[in-house]
Structure formats: C-alpha cells, structure tokens
C-alpha atoms as one frame of an Amber mdcrd trajectory, in Angstrom:
protein
   3.017  30.283 -36.001   5.485  30.710 -33.163   4.313  32.992 -30.332   7.506
  35.049 -30.524   7.014  35.624 -34.254   3.401  36.685 -33.640   4.503  39.173
 -30.970   7.147  40.627 -33.303   4.632  40.927 -36.144   2.089  42.507 -33.787
   4.640  44.997 -32.485   5.558  45.990 -36.044   1.849  46.416 -36.783   1.413
  48.547 -33.641   4.357  50.726 -34.625   3.060  51.142 -38.195  -0.512  51.809
 -37.066   0.630  54.511 -34.648   2.720  56.046 -37.420  -0.265  56.090 -39.793
  -2.873  57.492 -37.410  -2.719  61.018 -35.990  -4.616  60.049 -32.811  -2.110
  57.457 -31.630   1.552  57.564 -30.699   4.208  54.992 -29.873   7.490  56.501
 -28.736   9.804  53.684 -29.843   9.922  50.059 -30.915  10.378  48.794 -27.340
   7.105  50.487 -26.377   5.454  48.881 -29.424   6.765  45.504 -28.281   5.271
  46.039 -24.824   1.987  47.171 -26.384   1.846  43.950 -28.422   2.481  41.855
 -25.311  -0.041  43.745 -23.165  -2.716  43.643 -25.894  -2.151  39.913 -26.359
  -2.628  39.354 -22.628  -5.691  41.605 -22.434  -7.233  39.937 -25.494  -6.497
  36.523 -24.035  -7.819  37.061 -20.523 -10.012  40.179 -20.284 -11.757  40.211
 -23.671 -13.464  36.794 -23.289 -14.847  37.896 -19.927 -16.109  41.187 -21.367
 -17.667  39.405 -24.339 -19.424  36.987 -21.988 -20.750  39.795 -19.776 -22.021
  41.819 -22.736 -23.718  39.069 -24.739 -27.184  40.730 -24.668 -25.956  44.103
 -25.935 -23.674  42.400 -28.460 -26.605  40.423 -29.861 -28.845  43.508 -29.849
 -26.185  45.519 -31.719 -25.571  42.642 -34.171 -22.001  42.277 -32.947 -21.024
  45.925 -33.299 -20.504  46.230 -29.546 -17.393  44.086 -29.981 -15.821  47.150
 -31.615 -16.437  49.082 -28.397 -14.784  46.279 -26.410 -11.771  46.377 -28.749
 -11.502  50.158 -28.361 -11.714  49.811 -24.580  -8.904  47.272 -24.586  -6.759
  49.625 -26.690  -7.457  52.478 -24.243  -6.638  50.248 -21.282  -3.398  49.249
 -23.015  -2.541  52.907 -23.506  -2.912  53.441 -19.762  -0.787  50.417 -18.911
   2.156  50.963 -21.280   4.396  54.014 -21.025   5.194  55.368 -24.461   1.825
  54.409 -25.992  -0.845  57.088 -26.221  -4.292  57.077 -27.813  -6.457  60.214
 -27.915  -9.938  59.006 -26.929 -12.484  56.428 -28.007 -12.646  57.257 -31.683
  -8.882  57.060 -32.053  -8.863  53.772 -30.135 -11.633  52.399 -32.353  -9.798
  53.341 -35.547  -6.505  52.090 -34.085  -7.991  48.671 -33.277  -9.530  48.384
 -36.751  -6.318  49.348 -38.588  -4.208  47.204 -36.250  -6.375  44.155 -36.968
  -6.047  44.624 -40.712  -2.281  45.223 -40.623  -1.672  42.266 -38.315  -3.704
  39.974 -40.555  -1.882  41.114 -43.687   1.537  40.832 -42.073   0.795  37.373
 -40.649  -0.447  36.153 -44.023   2.707  37.446 -45.709   5.055  36.041 -43.065
   3.035  32.948 -42.237   4.112  29.357 -42.451   4.348  28.295 -46.042   4.188
  24.550 -46.146   5.504  22.747 -49.179   2.824  21.035 -51.204   3.337  17.333
 -51.672
C-alpha cells in the first residue's frame, strides 16, 4: 500500500479514536495528520530501540510490556504534536489499542484488491 494512503488512513483512525475515547483529543484533521506522521516515525525509529533495550522485561511479562512501550510512544506523540492531547498512561494505553484495531480494519477495507487470475 502506498505510504501516503497509509498516512491518510492512520490520520483518519487517529481522528476517529480521539472522537471515541474521552481521554484523548485531537483538535482538527491537520493535527490528526501530524499525529499519524509523528507516530509512524516514532514507531519506525524509536520503538525498535525500546523493544531491543527491554527484551528481558518483555520476555518476563510474556510480551505485555510492549503495550507499555506503545502507550509511551502515544504519550510522547502527544507532547510533540500541538492539538493532540492524551490524559495519562491508561488513556494512552487504550488509545494505542483502539488505534491499532481501527487502523487494521480501515487498511483491510481500503487495501489493495488484486484481481484473481
């Protein structure tokens, strides 16, 4: 899928997730677009480093510590993007979970549909 299409889908998912959850707020669609871009960059560069550094605790927690990493990335994104606010760890954790589900659903609906031969 094209990177631009993924960013647009992610920004729509961010906007919808913030609308659904009381602990998160996105002021407008431009802010949601910036959130999608910033989260993509953080997930691409920072998350692999954090996962590598926390391998022992991730193994000990049977992978549940990855949820904490996701929530931390959401909170960091809320500090980096004006117009995006998340009220604490629990809200960030729920936001990341709902965002993942919505993004997956939206990408599967709008994904590339190749013709069968």
